[in-house]
KOLTI-815233 format. One line per 2 residues: number of its first residue (from 1); their letters; for each residue z, x, y of N, C-alpha, C. Coordinates in Angstrom, 2 decimals. Atoms other than C-alpha are relative to their C-alpha. Example, Ala and Ser with C-alpha at 12.3 -4.5 7.8 and 13.67 -1.06 7.14 Angstrom:
BEGIN
1> as> 0.00,0.89,-1.19,7.80,12.30,-4.50,0.00,0.90,1.20  -0.06,-0.82,-1.19,7.14,13.67,-1.06,0.73,-0.77,1.09
This chain:
BEGIN
1> ma> 0.19,1.01,-0.26,0.00,-0.38,-0.41,0.02,1.42,1.39  0.66,-0.71,-1.11,-0.89,1.07,3.58,1.40,0.27,0.82
3> tq> -0.92,0.36,-0.52,2.65,0.20,4.60,0.90,1.04,-0.91  -0.58,-0.91,0.91,4.30,2.88,2.04,-0.18,0.99,0.57
5> ps> 0.63,-1.12,-0.85,4.55,6.29,3.15,-0.12,0.41,-1.47  0.25,-0.34,1.26,3.05,8.52,0.77,-0.01,0.85,-0.68
7> dt> -1.07,-0.92,0.25,3.92,10.84,-1.77,0.27,1.32,1.04  0.16,-0.93,-1.43,2.84,13.68,0.72,1.05,0.65,0.92
9> rk> -1.26,0.69,-1.36,5.41,12.21,3.36,1.16,-0.33,-0.88  -0.65,0.01,0.52,7.50,11.75,0.80,0.43,1.36,-0.03
11> hq> -0.12,-0.69,0.81,7.84,14.87,-0.26,0.24,1.25,1.66  -0.15,-0.56,-1.10,7.97,16.30,3.54,1.21,-0.03,0.34
13> lq> -1.84,0.76,-0.39,11.12,13.71,4.33,0.87,0.97,-0.56  -0.78,-0.78,0.75,12.90,15.49,1.70,0.06,1.63,0.39
15> sa> -0.11,-1.13,-0.51,11.89,19.00,2.47,1.03,-0.52,1.34  -0.74,0.69,-1.55,12.91,17.99,6.17,1.64,-0.03,0.03
17> sl> -1.81,0.36,-0.34,16.46,16.76,5.34,0.64,1.01,-1.27  -0.36,-1.13,0.54,16.55,19.80,2.71,0.11,1.04,0.91
19> ad> 0.14,-0.45,-1.41,16.20,21.85,5.90,1.11,0.84,0.51  -1.05,1.02,-0.80,18.47,19.79,7.74,1.52,1.22,-0.68
21> el> -0.96,-0.94,0.95,20.95,20.72,5.04,0.90,1.07,-0.09  -0.10,-1.16,0.43,20.77,23.99,4.75,0.48,1.11,1.48
23> gv> -0.10,-0.05,-1.60,21.03,24.22,8.77,1.12,-0.17,0.22  -0.99,0.67,-0.27,23.90,22.89,8.56,1.13,0.60,-0.65
25> it> -0.22,-0.97,0.97,25.28,25.13,5.90,0.43,1.61,0.15  0.11,-1.00,-0.86,24.29,28.37,8.06,0.89,-0.10,1.41
27> qr> -1.09,0.74,-1.17,26.07,26.79,10.73,1.48,0.75,-0.21  -1.29,0.29,0.74,29.31,26.48,8.53,0.20,1.34,0.29
29> aq> -0.06,-1.73,0.45,28.59,30.04,7.42,0.58,1.09,1.26  -0.57,-0.63,-0.93,28.65,31.61,10.78,1.26,-0.21,0.72
31> tf> -0.86,0.09,-0.83,31.15,29.99,12.63,1.49,0.25,-1.21  -1.63,-0.79,1.10,34.08,30.51,9.28,0.26,1.44,0.24
33> tg> 0.13,-1.32,-0.12,32.79,33.95,9.37,0.61,0.99,1.20  0.00,-1.23,-1.35,32.95,35.49,13.09,-1.12,0.37,0.22
35> as> 0.73,-0.78,-0.50,29.43,36.24,12.58,-0.91,-0.09,0.72  0.75,-0.48,-0.85,26.92,37.44,14.96,-1.53,-1.41,-0.33
37> aa> 1.18,0.72,0.86,23.89,35.13,12.51,0.58,-0.53,-1.59  -0.32,0.26,1.54,23.91,33.50,9.33,-1.40,-1.02,-0.28
39> av> 1.21,0.59,0.05,20.57,32.47,7.61,0.02,-0.38,-1.93  0.09,-0.19,1.12,19.62,31.25,4.45,-1.48,0.06,-0.81
41> am> 2.02,-0.31,0.93,16.13,32.12,2.24,0.01,-0.45,-1.32  0.54,0.63,1.21,15.06,30.56,-0.73,-1.49,0.39,-0.82
43> hd> 1.40,0.41,1.38,12.43,30.54,-4.08,-1.12,-0.38,1.09  1.21,0.90,-0.07,9.10,29.58,-2.49,-1.01,0.30,-1.34
45> da> 1.02,-0.31,1.30,7.27,28.23,-5.57,-2.13,0.01,-0.10  1.94,0.12,0.27,3.57,28.33,-4.31,-0.28,1.26,0.21
47> tg> 0.30,-1.64,-0.09,4.04,32.32,-3.25,0.66,0.94,-1.00  -1.00,-0.62,0.71,7.04,33.12,-5.68,0.83,0.64,0.93
49> di> -0.78,-0.71,-1.03,8.56,35.02,-2.11,1.02,-0.46,0.27  -0.97,0.44,-1.04,11.56,34.69,-0.45,0.35,-0.23,1.15
51> vc> 0.24,0.40,-1.91,11.57,32.91,2.79,1.10,-0.67,0.14  -0.90,0.19,-0.81,13.88,32.37,5.35,-0.25,-1.54,0.50
53> ma> -0.27,1.91,0.28,14.79,27.94,4.85,0.82,0.10,1.51  -0.88,0.56,-0.96,17.29,28.26,7.72,0.22,0.91,1.00
55> rn> -0.82,-1.14,-0.78,18.87,30.28,10.88,0.47,-0.11,0.65  -0.51,0.11,-1.50,21.28,30.16,13.42,1.13,1.77,0.21
57> ga> -0.24,-1.65,-0.40,21.89,33.23,15.61,-0.97,0.92,0.32  0.81,-0.95,-0.17,19.80,35.46,17.25,-0.45,0.95,-0.92
59> sa> -0.19,-1.36,0.55,20.08,38.48,14.62,-0.28,-0.68,-1.26  0.16,1.01,1.24,19.35,35.75,11.71,-1.40,0.70,0.00
61> pe> 1.17,0.11,0.45,15.63,36.34,10.36,-0.57,-1.19,0.31  0.75,1.18,-0.55,12.88,34.20,11.62,-0.14,-1.12,-0.92
63> lg> 0.65,1.02,0.81,12.05,30.86,10.13,-1.30,0.34,-0.93  0.50,-0.65,1.56,9.90,32.07,7.01,-0.75,0.85,-0.10
65> av> 0.39,-1.18,-0.50,9.99,35.42,7.57,0.38,0.47,-1.68  0.48,0.04,1.56,9.45,36.35,3.86,1.01,1.20,-0.33
67> vs> -0.59,-1.09,-0.24,12.15,39.38,2.62,-0.54,1.26,-1.07  0.69,-1.14,0.19,11.21,42.40,2.28,0.82,0.78,-1.87
69> pt> -0.54,-0.41,0.86,11.27,43.79,-1.18,1.00,1.43,-0.41  -1.06,-0.96,0.01,13.35,46.98,-0.66,0.56,-0.35,0.65
71> sf> -0.79,-0.01,-1.15,15.82,45.53,2.07,1.14,-0.30,-0.89  -1.27,0.58,0.97,19.35,45.11,1.02,0.54,-1.53,-0.56
73> ta> 0.43,1.45,0.12,18.73,41.25,0.98,-0.89,0.39,-1.71  0.05,-0.51,1.61,16.78,42.40,-2.51,0.59,0.67,-0.40
75> lc> -1.22,-1.12,0.68,19.55,44.50,-3.59,0.48,-1.11,-0.95  -0.57,1.83,0.78,21.23,41.07,-4.44,-0.84,-0.85,-0.11
77> iq> 0.76,0.51,1.61,18.44,39.45,-5.72,-0.32,0.15,-1.11  0.16,-0.67,1.44,17.87,41.76,-8.20,0.82,0.27,-0.32
79> gg> -1.41,0.02,0.87,21.65,42.18,-9.15,0.29,-1.23,0.02  -0.34,1.22,0.15,22.36,38.94,-8.75,1.37,0.20,0.28
81> ke> -1.31,0.41,0.16,25.82,39.43,-7.69,-0.08,0.56,1.73  0.51,-0.15,-1.49,27.07,39.58,-3.51,0.42,1.26,-0.01
83> lr> 0.24,-0.85,-0.32,26.53,42.19,-1.89,0.72,0.03,1.59  -0.27,-0.30,-1.31,28.47,43.65,1.23,0.20,0.72,0.79
85> cd> -0.36,-0.99,-1.00,28.46,46.15,4.07,0.23,-0.56,0.89  -1.38,0.29,-0.53,31.45,47.09,5.57,-1.24,0.29,1.79
87> da> 0.61,-0.91,-0.60,28.94,49.54,7.87,-1.23,0.47,0.23  1.29,-0.01,-0.06,25.34,49.73,8.23,0.07,1.32,0.61
89> et> 0.90,-1.50,-0.23,25.37,53.04,10.00,0.69,1.27,-1.12  -0.51,-0.96,0.51,27.27,54.66,6.98,-0.63,-0.25,-1.48
91> dp> -0.08,0.47,1.86,25.71,52.45,3.92,-1.31,0.81,-0.09  1.07,-0.50,0.51,23.00,53.95,2.37,-1.41,-0.97,-0.71
93> rv> 0.70,1.32,0.34,21.48,50.66,1.03,-0.33,-0.63,1.26  0.75,1.48,-0.57,20.41,49.17,3.99,-0.67,1.19,1.13
95> di> 0.63,-0.40,-0.40,18.03,49.84,6.39,-0.13,0.21,1.77  -0.52,0.18,-1.30,19.36,51.57,9.41,-0.97,-0.87,1.21
97> ha> 0.50,-0.31,-1.05,16.63,51.53,11.75,-0.83,-1.83,0.31  0.09,1.99,0.00,15.84,47.18,11.11,1.74,-0.35,0.64
99> vr> -1.01,0.52,-0.73,19.65,47.00,11.49,0.46,0.11,1.30  0.01,-0.39,-1.95,19.77,48.92,15.03,-0.60,-1.06,0.45
101> sm> 1.25,1.03,-0.61,16.97,47.10,16.01,0.50,-1.30,0.18  -0.22,1.67,-0.35,18.96,43.42,15.53,1.81,0.42,0.53
103> ni> -1.36,0.27,-0.43,22.40,44.91,16.45,1.07,-0.31,-1.20  -1.22,0.39,1.21,24.41,44.65,13.26,0.33,1.15,-1.14
105> rs> -0.74,-0.20,-0.08,26.49,46.14,12.18,1.21,0.12,-1.96  -0.99,0.57,1.32,28.63,44.23,8.75,-0.93,-1.22,-0.31
107> iv> 1.29,1.11,0.89,26.17,41.86,6.03,0.74,0.31,-1.14  -0.43,0.83,1.76,27.49,39.84,2.99,-1.85,-0.94,0.01
109> vi> 1.80,1.52,0.59,24.07,38.11,1.08,1.19,-0.28,-1.40  0.09,-0.22,1.32,24.93,36.47,-1.82,-0.42,-1.17,-0.72
111> pv> 1.46,0.82,0.76,22.76,35.03,-4.50,0.05,-1.52,-0.16  -0.42,0.84,0.46,22.45,31.91,-5.09,-1.21,-0.69,-1.04
113> kd> 0.70,-0.02,1.65,21.74,30.70,-8.58,-0.02,-1.16,-0.28  0.61,1.10,1.12,19.94,28.11,-10.55,0.44,-0.05,-1.35
115> dk> 0.39,-0.55,1.91,20.99,28.43,-14.71,-0.04,1.24,0.36  0.04,-1.76,0.02,21.77,32.43,-13.87,-1.02,0.28,0.37
117> qv> 1.21,-0.72,-0.84,18.35,32.87,-12.03,0.87,-0.26,1.86  -0.24,0.05,-1.67,19.00,33.70,-8.24,-1.61,-0.74,0.54
119> ig> 1.59,-0.13,-0.25,16.48,31.37,-6.70,0.21,-0.47,1.94  -0.40,-0.02,-1.30,18.16,32.48,-3.04,0.90,0.96,0.24
121> vl> -1.03,-0.59,-0.50,20.42,33.96,-0.86,0.59,-1.10,1.48  0.21,0.62,-1.37,22.59,33.07,1.81,0.91,1.38,0.65
123> sv> -0.30,-0.98,-0.46,23.56,35.67,4.32,0.40,0.35,1.29  -0.01,0.57,-0.68,25.37,36.30,7.23,0.29,1.59,0.98
125> fa> -0.12,-1.54,-0.29,25.72,39.51,9.60,0.60,-0.51,2.05  -0.72,-0.31,-1.12,27.85,40.85,12.59,-0.04,1.44,0.51
127> pv> 0.33,-1.40,-0.76,27.38,43.56,15.42,1.44,0.83,-0.11  -1.34,-0.57,0.15,31.35,44.74,14.37,-0.22,0.19,-1.28
129> ph> 0.24,-0.36,1.44,31.49,47.10,11.06,1.98,-1.10,-0.30  -1.16,0.56,0.30,34.46,45.83,9.10,0.70,-1.34,-0.07
131> if> -0.51,1.34,-0.95,34.84,41.92,10.50,-0.17,-0.34,-1.87  0.27,0.84,0.66,33.76,40.23,6.79,1.03,0.22,-1.64
133> ti> -1.21,-0.19,0.47,36.85,39.76,4.66,-0.55,-0.42,-1.73  0.47,0.69,1.68,37.19,39.14,0.68,-0.22,-1.51,-0.48
135> th> 0.22,2.10,-0.09,37.90,35.28,1.50,-1.21,-0.26,0.57  1.20,0.25,-0.12,35.03,35.68,3.53,-0.74,-0.52,-1.00
137> va> 1.12,0.25,0.37,32.89,36.05,0.66,0.81,-0.85,-0.93  -0.13,1.16,0.77,34.87,33.76,-1.48,-0.68,-1.13,0.52
139> vl> 0.49,1.71,-0.25,33.89,30.66,0.64,-1.44,0.38,0.66  1.67,0.25,0.47,30.46,32.18,0.95,-0.59,-0.12,-1.33
141> kt> 0.61,0.43,0.98,30.03,31.52,-2.31,0.03,-1.12,-0.50  -0.01,1.41,0.68,31.29,28.43,-2.85,-1.17,-0.60,1.36
143> ma> 1.67,1.08,-1.08,28.50,27.44,0.07,-1.45,0.58,-0.74  0.78,-0.65,0.59,26.27,29.39,-1.62,-0.02,-0.79,-1.63
145> dq> -0.07,1.19,0.98,27.02,26.78,-4.99,-0.27,-1.32,0.78  0.23,1.01,-0.75,27.00,23.97,-2.20,-1.54,0.39,0.28
147> ia> 1.06,0.27,-0.32,23.54,25.37,-1.41,-1.27,-0.29,-1.58  0.63,-0.05,0.69,22.18,25.57,-4.80,-0.04,-2.00,-1.04
149> tl> -0.18,1.57,0.63,24.15,21.63,-6.29,-1.43,-0.64,1.10  1.24,0.09,-0.62,21.27,21.07,-3.16,-1.06,-0.24,-0.45
151> vr> 1.41,-0.13,0.78,18.35,22.29,-4.59,0.23,-0.70,-1.27  0.10,1.01,0.90,18.92,20.55,-7.85,0.28,-1.10,0.13
153> rr> -0.01,1.69,-0.48,19.82,17.10,-6.30,-1.82,0.22,0.29  1.31,0.39,-0.59,16.18,17.73,-4.20,-0.86,0.29,-1.48
155> rr> 0.68,-0.01,0.98,14.50,18.71,-7.29,0.17,-1.90,-1.01  -0.18,0.84,1.14,15.60,15.95,-9.71,-0.18,-1.32,1.02
157> dt> 1.01,1.13,-0.77,14.77,13.20,-6.87,-1.29,0.32,0.11  1.19,0.15,-0.38,11.26,14.60,-6.27,-0.22,-0.35,-1.47
159> ae> 0.51,0.06,1.08,10.99,14.45,-10.23,0.35,-2.10,-0.59  -0.17,1.69,0.61,12.44,10.59,-10.39,-1.19,-0.42,0.60
161> ai> 1.33,0.65,-0.95,10.13,9.89,-7.16,-1.32,0.14,-0.85  1.89,0.09,0.32,6.54,10.93,-9.28,0.24,-1.12,-1.07
């Protein structure tokens, strides 16, 4: 019927809603940790890349930015475990030129997992060294679990709509 939205339109609405919900989580992550920025990057089924889908703060990656395979974030994705950089000036895992250009000294990256497979990451950034605590990491893990739940729910809703 002409009055019903097309399947494409339904998918766009669901995607927009997921982006909105991820935006809320990045805002909460930034606020809770005292970070200058936060971002969520998720697996893009079409390209196979991990792409920034939500951001908050000036030093967060731009929406649509692809995670570099040699980045600190990529190490988290490859290892499937959270990573914390307490001082980017002294941590050899970090691209010093990239973090200096964004005024970042501390980073936490938490994997978002579905069935033990990394499907994305939640990251926070700060210009101050040693700002993130184990409590921050624990709460960020809970937020990453919330993201995984949102993604599973969206996939289920999409499958039911077909």
